[in-house]
N, C-alpha and C positions, 0 to 999 in steps of 0.2 A: 752362426751361433755365437752369442755374446759370452764373455768370460764367465759371468755368473751362472748361466744355465749350463755351460760346459762343465764347470767344477761340480755343480749340483748333480748332474747325470753321472759323472765319473765317480763321485763320492758314494752315491747311492748304490753303485755297482761294486763298491769296495775298492776303488782305484784312486790313485793320485797320479794324474797324467802329467809327466814331465819327461824330458829327454835331453841329451847332450847337444851342444852346439859347437860350431867351429867359428872362431873369431879370425877374421882376415888380417893380414899384415903383421903377424907376429911370428917370432922364431919358433919352429917346431921344437917341442920339448921344454920351452922356457916357461917359467911360472911367473905370475904377476907379482907374487911376494915371496922371494926365496928364503925369507927369514921365518916363514910360518913353521909352527911346531910339526914334528913328524906325524902326530896323530892327536886329534881333538880328544878331550877327556870324556865326551858323552858316552862312548862305548869303547872298551879297551881291546876288544878282539877275541878270537880271530875273525877275520873276514872269511865268509864261506862262499866259495866260487864253484858253481855247477856248470860245467861246459857240456852242452848238448850237441851231439853230432846227429842232426836231424835226417831221418830217412832210413837209418839202419846201416851202421858202418861194418866193415869187414875186418875183424881182429886177426884173421889168418894172414892179412897183409900188414899187420902192425905188431901187436904184442903177444900173439899166439901163432907164430908164423908156421905156415905149411907150404913148402915149395914144391915145384914140379921136378920131374926127373930130367927134363930137357924139352926142347921145342916140339918134339914129336910125341910127347907123353899124352895119350888120349884121355887120361883120367887126372890130369894135373889139377891140383887144388888151385894153383896160381900159375899163370904164364909169365908174370912180371919178374919172377925170380925162381931160381932152382934151389934145391935143398942145400947145395954147397955154398949158397950165398947167405945162408942163415948164420948169423954171428951172435955173440953175447957180450954184453957189458955187465960185468959182475954176474948176477944170477938172471938178468933180464935178457931174453932172447929176442932178436929182431931181424928182419930181412935187410941186408945192406943194399938198399936201393935209393933212388931219388928221381929227380927229373933232369931233363937236359940242362936246364938253367941251374939246378942245384943237385948234382949227382950224389953228393954225400950227405943229404939232408937227414936221413935216418941215423947214420953213424954219428954225425955231429951231435944230434940231440941226445941219443942214448948214452954216449960216452960222457957227455956233460952232466946228465941229470939222473943216471941210474941209481946213485946213492940215496936219492930222495924219493924214488919211484916205487910204489907198491902196485902190483898187478894181480887182479883176480880173473883167472881164465875159467872157461867152462861154466859160465854163469847162465843158468837156465831161466829164461824169461817166461816160459810157459805160454808163449804167444808169438805169432809172427804178423800181428796187426799193428799198424803204426800207432794208433791212439792208445790201445791197451798196452803195447810194449813201452811206449814213452811214459805212460802213467805208472806202470809197474817199476820201471827203472828209477824214477825220481820221487815216488811216494812210498814205495815198498809194498804196494798192494795192487793186485791185478784188477780187481773190481773197482767201479767208480765210487767216489765219495770221500776220498782222502786228499788232503792238501799235499803239496810237495814238501819234501823235507826242508827246502829253503824257506818256505812259508812258515813252517812250524818253528824253525830256529829264530826267524825274525819276530814271530808273534810272542815268543817267550822272552827274548832278550831285548826287544826294542819295539813293542807294540805301539807306543806313542809317537815314534819317529815317523815323519811323513814320507820318508824314503827308505824305510828299514829293509824293504824287499824290492830290489831293482831287477827288472827282467827285460832281456832283449829277445825272448822267445823261448820255445820249448814248453814243457809241461810246467805251468806256474799257477795251478789252481790253489786258491787260498781257503775255500770253504768259509769265507767271511771272517777268518780269524785275524787278518792283518791287511792293511792297505797295500796294494801292489802297485808299483810304479812301472809302467810299460814304456819302453824307450825305443820306439820304432822311427820316430821323426827326429832327425838330427839338427833341426833348425828352430826348435820351439823353446828351448830352455831359457834363453835370454828374455824373451817376451813374457814368459810366465814368472821368471824371477823378478822382473821389473815391470809389473802391469801398469804402473802409473806413469810410464814414460812413453812418449810418442816414438822416440828412438831409444831402444834399450841400452845402447852404448853411450848415450849422452845423458849424464845425470841432471842436466839443466832443462831437459825437454819434458817437463812434468805436465800432465793433464790438469792437476789440481795444485793449489797452493798448499803449503805445509799445514796451515790451519784447517783447510778443508779436508786434507788427508786424515788428520787426527780425528775430526768429527765423523768421517766415514768409518774409521776403525772402531770408534766408540759405539756407533750405531750398530755395526755388525756384531759386536760383542753383546750388546744389550738384546739384540734379536735372538742370538744364540741362547742366552739365558732364559728368555721367554719361551722359546721352543722346548727347551729341556724341562721347563717347569710344567708345561701343559701336556707333554707326551709321557705316557706311562709304560708303553711297551719297550722292553730293553732293546729290541731290534731297531726300533725307530730312533731311540736315543743314541744307539751306536752309529746309525746312519748320519744323524745330525753331527755327532762328534767327528766322524770321518770327513764330512763336508767342510767343517771349519778347519780341520787339520790340513786339508788340501789347500785351503785359502791361505792359511798362515804359513804353509810350506814354502811359499815364495821366499821367506826370509832364510830358510834352510838352503834354498837354491843359490842364494847370494854367497853363502858359505862355500858351497860346492864350486862356484866359479873361482873362488880364491885359490883352490887347489888344482884346478884343471890346467893342463898345458896351454900355452897361448895359442897353439894350433894343434888340433888332433891329427893323428896319423891318417893320411889320405891315400895310403897304398892299397894294393889289391886284396889284402887280408882283412876282412871286416872285424876279426877278433881283436886286432890291435886297438882300434878305436873304442870298442866296448871295454877293453881292459883299462884303458886310460881313464874312462869315466868311472869305472868301478873303484879303482884305487883312489881317485880324487874324492869320491863320495865317502869311502871308508876313512880316509884321512880327515875329512871334514866332520866326522863323527855322526853322520846321518844315515849310513847304510851298514847293514849287518850281513845280508846275504844277497847274492846276485846270480841270475841265470845269464850265462853267455850262450850264444847260439850261432851255429853255422850249419847250413843245409846242403843239399845236393848229393846225399849219400845213397839215394834210392836208385842205384845204377843197374837197371834191368837190361841195359844195352851198353856195349863198349866199356865194360867195367874198369879195366886197367887205366885207360886214358882219362876217364872221368873221376875215378875214385881216389887214386893214389895222390894226385895233386891236392885234393881236399884233406887227406890225412896229413900231408905235409903242412898244410895251413894250420892244422891243430897243433902239430909239433912246434911250428913257428910261434903260434899264439902262446903256448905254454912257456916256451923259452923267453918270449917277450914279457910275459907276466912276471917271471922270476927276476929278470933283468931290471925291469922297472921297479918292482917292489924293493929289491936290494938298493937301488939308487935312492929310493925315497925312505929308506930306513925301516921298512916293515916286512922285509923278506922272511922273518921268522914268525910272522903273525897272520898267516892265512892258511886255509885248507882248500885244496882244489880237487874236484872229482870230475872225471871225464868219462862219459858213457853215451849210450845210444838206445834206440828203440829195440834193436835185436841185432843179429849178425846177418851174414850172407850165405847162401847155399854153397855146399862143397862143389867145386868145379863150376862150369859155365853152362849157360843155356845156348840156344841156337843163334842168338845175336851177340855172343861173346859177353853177355851180361851175367849178373848173379841175382838170384831172387831172394825172398825172405827166408830166414833161418832163425829158429828160436834161441840158439846158443850164441853167447856173445862174451865180451870182456868188459872190465871196468878198470880204469887207471886212477890212482889217487896219490896225492903228494901233500906235504905240508905239516903243520904243527900237530904233533901227537901221532904221526903216522911214520912207522919205521920203514925205511926204504930198502932198496936192493933185495926185494922179496917178491916171489911169485907164489900165489896160493891157487890151488885148483888146477884144472887143465882139461884138455880134450884129446880124443884119440886122433888118428891120422886123417879121418874124414870129418873132424870137427863135431863129434858127438860128445856130450858132456859125460865125464867120468864120475864115479861115486867116491865120496870122501868120508872118512871117519870123523864125526863132528868134534871129538875130543882131541885127537892127535893131528887132524888135518892131513893124514896120510891116505893114499889111495886104498880103497877097500871095496870089494864086491858087495859087502853087506852094508856099505855106507849110504849116503844120500847125496843128491845134487845140491850144489850151492845155489841159493835163490836170492832175489833181491831182499826178501824179508830178513835174511841173516845179515846182509850188509847193513841194512837200515837199523837193525837193533844195535849194532856196534857203533854206527855213526851217531845215533841219538845219545848213546852214552858218552861218546867223545865230545859232543856238543853241550853236554850237561843238561839235557832236557828230558832224559828218560824217566825221571821221577816227578816231572811236573804234572799238575792236575790236568792240563790240556791233553796229555798223552792218553788219558783214560778214554777220551772220546775217539781216539784213533790208535787203538792198540796194535802192536805187532805181535802176532800169535806164533809162538815157537815153544814146542814141548821141551821140557828140561833136558831130555836126552839128545835133542837135536840142536841145542844151542852151540854156536861156533864163535870162537874168539878169533876174528879175522884181522885184528889190528895189532896183536902182540908181536 
Protein backbone atom coordinates (compact mmCIF):
# COMPACT_ATOMS: atom_id res chain seq x y z
CA UNK A 1 0.00 0.00 0.00
CA UNK A 2 1.44 3.41 -0.89
CA UNK A 3 1.72 6.15 1.71
CA UNK A 4 -1.15 8.23 0.33
CA UNK A 5 -3.68 5.41 0.55
CA UNK A 6 -2.25 4.32 3.91
CA UNK A 7 -2.84 7.73 5.48
CA UNK A 8 -6.22 8.05 3.82
CA UNK A 9 -7.49 4.79 5.27
CA UNK A 10 -6.01 5.53 8.70
CA UNK A 11 -7.48 9.01 8.78
CA UNK A 12 -10.96 7.98 7.72
CA UNK A 13 -10.86 5.49 10.58
CA UNK A 14 -9.99 8.30 13.00
CA UNK A 15 -6.34 7.26 13.29
CA UNK A 16 -2.94 8.77 12.79
CA UNK A 17 -0.62 5.83 12.36
CA UNK A 18 2.81 6.46 13.82
CA UNK A 19 5.09 4.65 16.21
CA UNK A 20 8.49 4.82 17.90
CA UNK A 21 11.75 3.72 16.38
CA UNK A 22 15.15 2.62 17.57
CA UNK A 23 18.18 4.28 16.06
CA UNK A 24 21.23 2.07 16.03
CA UNK A 25 24.70 3.09 17.11
CA UNK A 26 23.79 5.66 19.74
CA UNK A 27 24.25 5.66 23.47
CA UNK A 28 21.19 4.46 25.43
CA UNK A 29 19.55 7.39 27.18
CA UNK A 30 21.42 10.02 25.18
CA UNK A 31 19.46 12.80 23.49
CA UNK A 32 20.28 14.32 20.13
CA UNK A 33 20.03 17.82 21.55
CA UNK A 34 20.65 18.06 25.32
CA UNK A 35 19.85 21.79 25.26
CA UNK A 36 16.22 21.30 24.29
CA UNK A 37 13.73 22.92 26.72
CA UNK A 38 12.12 20.57 29.28
CA UNK A 39 8.68 20.97 27.68
CA UNK A 40 7.41 22.55 24.49
CA UNK A 41 4.87 25.34 24.91
CA UNK A 42 2.11 23.73 22.85
CA UNK A 43 0.57 21.97 25.86
CA UNK A 44 1.61 22.66 29.42
CA UNK A 45 0.43 19.44 31.02
CA UNK A 46 -0.07 17.30 32.83
CA UNK A 47 0.61 14.23 30.73
CA UNK A 48 -2.03 11.57 31.41
CA UNK A 49 -0.67 8.03 31.52
CA UNK A 50 -3.04 5.04 31.61
CA UNK A 51 -1.25 1.76 32.32
CA UNK A 52 -3.35 -1.25 31.35
CA UNK A 53 -2.64 -4.70 32.81
CA UNK A 54 -4.30 -6.71 30.08
CA UNK A 55 -6.10 -9.92 30.98
CA UNK A 56 -7.19 -9.23 34.55
CA UNK A 57 -4.59 -8.72 37.25
CA UNK A 58 -4.63 -10.07 40.80
CA UNK A 59 -4.66 -7.21 43.35
CA UNK A 60 -4.59 -9.76 46.21
CA UNK A 61 -0.98 -10.32 45.14
CA UNK A 62 -0.27 -6.58 44.92
CA UNK A 63 -2.02 -3.69 46.66
CA UNK A 64 -4.89 -5.55 48.39
CA UNK A 65 -2.81 -8.47 49.77
CA UNK A 66 -4.43 -11.68 51.02
CA UNK A 67 -1.89 -14.25 52.17
CA UNK A 68 -2.19 -17.92 53.02
CA UNK A 69 -1.69 -19.45 56.46
CA UNK A 70 1.07 -21.73 55.20
CA UNK A 71 1.97 -24.28 52.52
CA UNK A 72 -0.73 -26.71 53.71
CA UNK A 73 -3.55 -24.17 53.81
CA UNK A 74 -6.27 -25.73 51.57
CA UNK A 75 -8.11 -22.40 51.15
CA UNK A 76 -5.12 -20.12 50.75
CA UNK A 77 -5.87 -16.99 48.79
CA UNK A 78 -2.26 -17.04 47.67
CA UNK A 79 0.49 -19.65 47.84
CA UNK A 80 3.23 -17.16 46.93
CA UNK A 81 3.23 -15.58 50.40
CA UNK A 82 1.76 -16.01 53.84
CA UNK A 83 -0.08 -13.49 55.99
CA UNK A 84 3.07 -12.76 58.01
CA UNK A 85 4.80 -11.63 54.78
CA UNK A 86 2.32 -8.77 54.36
CA UNK A 87 3.99 -5.50 55.26
CA UNK A 88 3.18 -1.82 54.96
CA UNK A 89 4.87 1.28 53.62
CA UNK A 90 2.99 4.10 55.28
CA UNK A 91 -0.68 3.21 54.80
CA UNK A 92 -0.07 1.01 51.75
CA UNK A 93 -0.07 -2.73 52.46
CA UNK A 94 1.80 -5.10 50.16
CA UNK A 95 3.23 -8.64 50.12
CA UNK A 96 6.98 -8.60 50.64
CA UNK A 97 7.83 -10.89 47.72
CA UNK A 98 9.76 -10.85 44.47
CA UNK A 99 11.46 -13.19 42.04
CA UNK A 100 14.68 -15.14 42.27
CA UNK A 101 16.43 -12.41 40.29
CA UNK A 102 14.80 -9.60 42.27
CA UNK A 103 13.67 -10.90 45.68
CA UNK A 104 12.92 -7.44 47.14
CA UNK A 105 11.05 -6.04 44.12
CA UNK A 106 7.86 -5.20 46.02
CA UNK A 107 9.54 -3.75 49.09
CA UNK A 108 11.85 -1.58 47.01
CA UNK A 109 8.97 -0.11 45.01
CA UNK A 110 6.53 0.53 47.85
CA UNK A 111 9.16 1.94 50.20
CA UNK A 112 10.26 4.33 47.47
CA UNK A 113 6.87 5.44 46.14
CA UNK A 114 4.21 5.00 48.84
CA UNK A 115 4.09 8.74 49.57
CA UNK A 116 2.81 9.43 46.06
CA UNK A 117 0.62 6.31 45.69
CA UNK A 118 -3.17 6.23 46.12
CA UNK A 119 -4.91 2.85 46.03
CA UNK A 120 -8.60 2.13 45.51
CA UNK A 121 -9.41 -1.41 46.65
CA UNK A 122 -12.65 -3.35 46.39
CA UNK A 123 -13.50 -1.74 43.04
CA UNK A 124 -16.59 -3.46 41.62
CA UNK A 125 -16.27 -3.89 37.86
CA UNK A 126 -19.71 -5.57 37.62
CA UNK A 127 -18.26 -7.89 34.99
CA UNK A 128 -15.75 -10.68 34.58
CA UNK A 129 -15.54 -10.39 30.79
CA UNK A 130 -12.38 -9.07 29.20
CA UNK A 131 -13.94 -6.60 26.76
CA UNK A 132 -16.61 -5.28 29.11
CA UNK A 133 -14.22 -5.11 32.06
CA UNK A 134 -11.55 -3.23 30.16
CA UNK A 135 -14.16 -0.85 28.73
CA UNK A 136 -15.62 -0.24 32.19
CA UNK A 137 -12.21 0.39 33.72
CA UNK A 138 -11.04 2.97 31.20
CA UNK A 139 -14.28 4.66 30.07
CA UNK A 140 -16.28 4.58 33.30
CA UNK A 141 -19.21 2.84 31.62
CA UNK A 142 -19.95 -0.88 31.36
CA UNK A 143 -22.04 -0.68 28.18
CA UNK A 144 -20.56 0.11 24.78
CA UNK A 145 -20.48 3.56 23.23
CA UNK A 146 -18.15 5.62 25.42
CA UNK A 147 -14.60 6.69 24.51
CA UNK A 148 -11.77 6.08 26.92
CA UNK A 149 -11.03 8.78 29.45
CA UNK A 150 -7.66 9.23 27.74
CA UNK A 151 -9.46 9.99 24.47
CA UNK A 152 -11.78 12.53 26.11
CA UNK A 153 -8.88 14.36 27.75
CA UNK A 154 -7.01 14.48 24.44
CA UNK A 155 -10.13 15.63 22.59
CA UNK A 156 -10.70 18.55 24.96
CA UNK A 157 -7.11 19.69 25.48
CA UNK A 158 -5.50 18.86 22.14
CA UNK A 159 -7.97 17.95 19.42
CA UNK A 160 -5.87 19.52 16.67
CA UNK A 161 -2.65 17.77 17.64
CA UNK A 162 -1.83 14.84 15.34
CA UNK A 163 -0.51 12.75 18.24
CA UNK A 164 -2.60 14.04 21.15
CA UNK A 165 -3.68 10.48 22.02
CA UNK A 166 -0.96 7.85 21.79
CA UNK A 167 -1.84 4.21 22.46
CA UNK A 168 0.19 1.03 22.79
CA UNK A 169 -2.93 -1.06 23.43
CA UNK A 170 -5.78 -1.58 25.85
CA UNK A 171 -9.19 0.08 25.57
CA UNK A 172 -8.60 3.11 23.36
CA UNK A 173 -11.97 3.71 21.67
CA UNK A 174 -12.35 7.36 20.64
CA UNK A 175 -15.91 7.40 19.24
CA UNK A 176 -14.45 9.66 16.54
CA UNK A 177 -13.75 12.51 18.96
CA UNK A 178 -9.98 12.63 18.45
CA UNK A 179 -7.35 11.07 16.22
CA UNK A 180 -5.70 8.10 17.93
CA UNK A 181 -2.09 7.16 17.31
CA UNK A 182 -1.52 3.44 17.71
CA UNK A 183 2.09 2.43 18.17
CA UNK A 184 2.49 -1.27 17.69
CA UNK A 185 5.29 -1.19 15.11
CA UNK A 186 8.55 0.11 16.57
CA UNK A 187 10.26 0.56 13.22
CA UNK A 188 8.00 2.93 11.29
CA UNK A 189 8.38 6.38 12.86
CA UNK A 190 11.46 7.51 10.94
CA UNK A 191 9.96 6.68 7.56
CA UNK A 192 6.71 8.46 8.39
CA UNK A 193 8.55 11.46 9.82
CA UNK A 194 10.71 11.74 6.69
CA UNK A 195 8.55 10.40 3.83
CA UNK A 196 10.56 12.31 1.21
CA UNK A 197 13.81 10.48 2.01
CA UNK A 198 14.98 7.19 0.55
CA UNK A 199 16.97 6.73 3.76
CA UNK A 200 15.19 8.43 6.69
CA UNK A 201 18.48 9.02 8.54
CA UNK A 202 20.15 10.65 5.52
CA UNK A 203 18.85 14.18 5.00
CA UNK A 204 20.40 14.30 1.51
CA UNK A 205 18.63 11.20 0.14
CA UNK A 206 15.55 13.08 -1.10
CA UNK A 207 13.09 11.70 -3.63
CA UNK A 208 12.30 15.23 -4.84
CA UNK A 209 14.11 18.52 -5.12
CA UNK A 210 13.23 21.35 -2.73
CA UNK A 211 11.27 23.12 -5.49
CA UNK A 212 9.29 19.98 -6.33
CA UNK A 213 8.59 19.35 -2.63
CA UNK A 214 7.15 22.85 -2.24
CA UNK A 215 4.93 22.36 -5.28
CA UNK A 216 3.64 19.05 -3.90
CA UNK A 217 2.75 20.62 -0.56
CA UNK A 218 0.96 23.53 -2.24
CA UNK A 219 -1.01 21.11 -4.42
CA UNK A 220 -2.03 19.10 -1.35
CA UNK A 221 -3.21 22.20 0.46
CA UNK A 222 -5.19 23.34 -2.57
CA UNK A 223 -6.82 19.92 -2.88
CA UNK A 224 -7.77 20.01 0.80
CA UNK A 225 -9.48 23.39 0.37
CA UNK A 226 -11.39 22.13 -2.69
CA UNK A 227 -12.60 19.06 -0.79
CA UNK A 228 -13.73 21.11 2.20
CA UNK A 229 -15.55 23.54 -0.08
CA UNK A 230 -17.51 20.81 -1.85
CA UNK A 231 -18.37 18.58 1.13
CA UNK A 232 -21.28 19.69 3.31
CA UNK A 233 -21.53 16.84 5.82
CA UNK A 234 -19.63 17.60 9.06
CA UNK A 235 -18.60 13.95 9.33
CA UNK A 236 -16.93 14.04 5.91
CA UNK A 237 -15.33 17.43 6.60
CA UNK A 238 -13.91 16.04 9.83
CA UNK A 239 -12.52 13.00 7.98
CA UNK A 240 -10.84 15.29 5.45
CA UNK A 241 -9.33 17.33 8.26
CA UNK A 242 -8.05 14.19 9.99
CA UNK A 243 -6.52 12.94 6.76
CA UNK A 244 -4.51 16.11 6.27
CA UNK A 245 -3.63 16.27 9.99
CA UNK A 246 -2.14 12.81 9.56
CA UNK A 247 -0.10 13.94 6.58
CA UNK A 248 1.16 17.12 8.16
CA UNK A 249 1.83 15.15 11.35
CA UNK A 250 5.14 14.08 9.90
CA UNK A 251 6.45 17.50 10.93
CA UNK A 252 5.38 16.76 14.50
CA UNK A 253 7.19 13.44 14.38
CA UNK A 254 10.38 15.30 13.56
CA UNK A 255 9.86 17.19 16.83
CA UNK A 256 9.35 13.90 18.62
CA UNK A 257 12.62 12.53 17.30
CA UNK A 258 14.45 15.48 18.86
CA UNK A 259 13.32 14.38 22.32
CA UNK A 260 13.69 10.62 21.96
CA UNK A 261 16.70 8.90 23.51
CA UNK A 262 19.27 7.96 20.92
CA UNK A 263 18.45 4.34 21.65
CA UNK A 264 15.28 3.02 23.26
CA UNK A 265 15.49 0.55 26.11
CA UNK A 266 15.73 -2.95 24.66
CA UNK A 267 15.35 -4.89 27.91
CA UNK A 268 12.70 -7.49 28.77
CA UNK A 269 10.13 -5.01 30.11
CA UNK A 270 8.20 -3.48 27.16
CA UNK A 271 6.80 -0.72 29.37
CA UNK A 272 10.18 1.01 29.47
CA UNK A 273 10.23 1.60 25.71
CA UNK A 274 6.64 2.79 25.74
CA UNK A 275 7.42 5.22 28.56
CA UNK A 276 10.43 6.67 26.75
CA UNK A 277 8.27 7.45 23.72
CA UNK A 278 5.48 8.86 25.91
CA UNK A 279 7.75 11.29 27.73
CA UNK A 280 9.44 12.37 24.50
CA UNK A 281 6.08 13.04 22.85
CA UNK A 282 4.91 15.05 25.85
CA UNK A 283 8.09 17.11 26.00
CA UNK A 284 7.76 17.79 22.27
CA UNK A 285 4.31 19.24 22.96
CA UNK A 286 2.42 16.83 20.71
CA UNK A 287 0.89 14.32 23.14
CA UNK A 288 -1.56 14.78 26.00
CA UNK A 289 -2.61 11.27 26.96
CA UNK A 290 -1.17 7.82 26.42
CA UNK A 291 -2.14 4.19 26.91
CA UNK A 292 0.67 2.00 28.13
CA UNK A 293 -0.09 -1.70 27.84
CA UNK A 294 1.33 -4.95 29.14
CA UNK A 295 -0.49 -8.26 28.78
CA UNK A 296 -0.26 -11.82 30.03
CA UNK A 297 -2.34 -11.48 33.21
CA UNK A 298 -5.04 -13.98 32.25
CA UNK A 299 -3.36 -16.74 34.26
CA UNK A 300 -5.86 -19.62 34.37
CA UNK A 301 -2.95 -22.00 34.95
CA UNK A 302 0.21 -21.84 37.08
CA UNK A 303 -0.82 -18.43 38.38
CA UNK A 304 2.07 -17.59 40.70
CA UNK A 305 4.87 -18.37 38.26
CA UNK A 306 3.23 -16.47 35.40
CA UNK A 307 1.49 -13.62 37.16
CA UNK A 308 3.88 -12.24 39.76
CA UNK A 309 6.76 -11.52 37.31
CA UNK A 310 4.31 -9.45 35.26
CA UNK A 311 3.20 -7.51 38.33
CA UNK A 312 6.88 -6.82 38.99
CA UNK A 313 7.16 -5.49 35.42
CA UNK A 314 4.42 -3.00 36.27
CA UNK A 315 6.24 -1.87 39.41
CA UNK A 316 9.46 -1.59 37.43
CA UNK A 317 7.66 0.41 34.74
CA UNK A 318 6.17 2.83 37.25
CA UNK A 319 9.53 3.34 38.92
CA UNK A 320 11.15 3.87 35.52
CA UNK A 321 8.46 6.42 34.62
CA UNK A 322 9.14 8.48 37.73
CA UNK A 323 12.91 8.20 37.38
CA UNK A 324 12.91 9.28 33.73
CA UNK A 325 10.39 12.07 34.31
CA UNK A 326 12.46 13.48 37.16
CA UNK A 327 15.62 13.36 35.04
CA UNK A 328 13.82 15.24 32.28
CA UNK A 329 12.38 17.89 34.58
CA UNK A 330 8.72 16.88 34.32
CA UNK A 331 8.38 14.66 37.39
CA UNK A 332 5.71 16.95 38.85
CA UNK A 333 3.69 17.22 35.65
CA UNK A 334 1.97 13.94 34.94
CA UNK A 335 -0.79 11.68 36.25
CA UNK A 336 -0.59 7.90 36.01
CA UNK A 337 -3.40 5.41 36.56
CA UNK A 338 -2.83 1.67 36.66
CA UNK A 339 -5.71 -0.80 36.34
CA UNK A 340 -7.04 -3.90 34.63
CA UNK A 341 -10.10 -5.70 33.25
CA UNK A 342 -11.00 -7.20 36.63
CA UNK A 343 -9.39 -9.27 39.41
CA UNK A 344 -8.72 -13.00 39.90
CA UNK A 345 -10.79 -15.49 41.84
CA UNK A 346 -10.17 -16.22 45.55
CA UNK A 347 -7.90 -19.23 45.77
CA UNK A 348 -6.84 -21.50 42.93
CA UNK A 349 -8.43 -23.79 40.34
CA UNK A 350 -7.37 -27.37 39.60
CA UNK A 351 -4.40 -26.22 37.48
CA UNK A 352 -3.07 -23.86 40.16
CA UNK A 353 -4.43 -20.95 38.17
CA UNK A 354 -6.96 -18.27 39.01
CA UNK A 355 -10.04 -17.41 37.00
CA UNK A 356 -12.00 -14.19 36.44
CA UNK A 357 -13.33 -12.17 39.40
CA UNK A 358 -15.26 -8.90 39.20
CA UNK A 359 -13.55 -7.20 42.16
CA UNK A 360 -10.25 -5.43 41.54
CA UNK A 361 -8.10 -2.42 42.47
CA UNK A 362 -6.81 0.76 40.88
CA UNK A 363 -3.50 2.48 41.62
CA UNK A 364 -2.93 6.15 40.85
CA UNK A 365 -0.08 8.61 41.29
CA UNK A 366 0.87 12.08 40.18
CA UNK A 367 -0.20 15.69 39.98
CA UNK A 368 -3.29 16.47 42.04
CA UNK A 369 -3.40 13.03 43.69
CA UNK A 370 -2.70 12.77 47.40
CA UNK A 371 -0.49 9.78 48.15
CA UNK A 372 -0.03 7.32 51.02
CA UNK A 373 -3.77 6.65 50.92
CA UNK A 374 -5.97 3.59 50.57
CA UNK A 375 -9.66 3.98 49.81
CA UNK A 376 -12.13 1.11 49.92
CA UNK A 377 -11.29 -2.49 50.56
CA UNK A 378 -12.41 -6.09 50.40
CA UNK A 379 -13.01 -8.89 52.87
CA UNK A 380 -10.73 -11.89 53.44
CA UNK A 381 -12.15 -13.67 50.35
CA UNK A 382 -11.84 -10.56 48.16
CA UNK A 383 -15.52 -9.58 48.13
CA UNK A 384 -16.18 -5.87 47.82
CA UNK A 385 -17.28 -4.09 50.99
CA UNK A 386 -19.80 -1.26 51.24
CA UNK A 387 -18.69 2.29 51.90
CA UNK A 388 -20.48 5.43 53.01
CA UNK A 389 -20.20 7.83 50.03
CA UNK A 390 -19.75 10.91 52.21
CA UNK A 391 -17.33 9.67 54.85
CA UNK A 392 -15.70 6.86 52.82
CA UNK A 393 -15.95 4.70 55.93
CA UNK A 394 -17.09 1.09 55.82
CA UNK A 395 -20.84 0.86 56.28
CA UNK A 396 -23.32 -1.98 55.80
CA UNK A 397 -25.79 0.59 54.43
CA UNK A 398 -23.22 2.02 52.02
CA UNK A 399 -22.46 1.22 48.40
CA UNK A 400 -19.75 -0.42 46.33
CA UNK A 401 -17.12 1.78 44.73
CA UNK A 402 -17.53 1.52 40.94
CA UNK A 403 -15.56 2.87 37.97
CA UNK A 404 -18.14 5.64 37.46
CA UNK A 405 -17.21 7.11 40.85
CA UNK A 406 -13.54 7.08 39.91
CA UNK A 407 -14.14 8.61 36.49
CA UNK A 408 -16.28 11.44 37.85
CA UNK A 409 -13.34 12.43 40.05
CA UNK A 410 -10.78 12.05 37.27
CA UNK A 411 -12.82 14.17 34.85
CA UNK A 412 -12.83 16.94 37.43
CA UNK A 413 -9.08 16.57 37.99
CA UNK A 414 -8.49 16.77 34.24
CA UNK A 415 -10.62 19.91 33.99
CA UNK A 416 -13.02 18.42 31.44
CA UNK A 417 -16.11 17.71 33.58
CA UNK A 418 -17.81 20.97 32.54
CA UNK A 419 -16.94 20.69 28.85
CA UNK A 420 -19.74 20.47 26.29
CA UNK A 421 -18.41 17.14 25.04
CA UNK A 422 -19.14 15.50 28.41
CA UNK A 423 -22.87 15.97 27.79
CA UNK A 424 -22.59 13.31 25.11
CA UNK A 425 -20.93 10.91 27.54
CA UNK A 426 -22.34 11.66 30.99
CA UNK A 427 -21.28 9.85 34.14
CA UNK A 428 -24.55 9.26 35.99
CA UNK A 429 -24.24 9.42 39.77
CA UNK A 430 -27.04 10.32 42.16
CA UNK A 431 -26.19 13.20 44.48
CA UNK A 432 -26.28 10.98 47.58
CA UNK A 433 -23.90 8.47 45.94
CA UNK A 434 -21.20 10.94 44.89
CA UNK A 435 -17.76 10.15 46.29
CA UNK A 436 -14.70 12.35 46.67
CA UNK A 437 -11.98 9.81 45.96
CA UNK A 438 -9.08 12.22 45.42
CA UNK A 439 -9.23 14.43 48.54
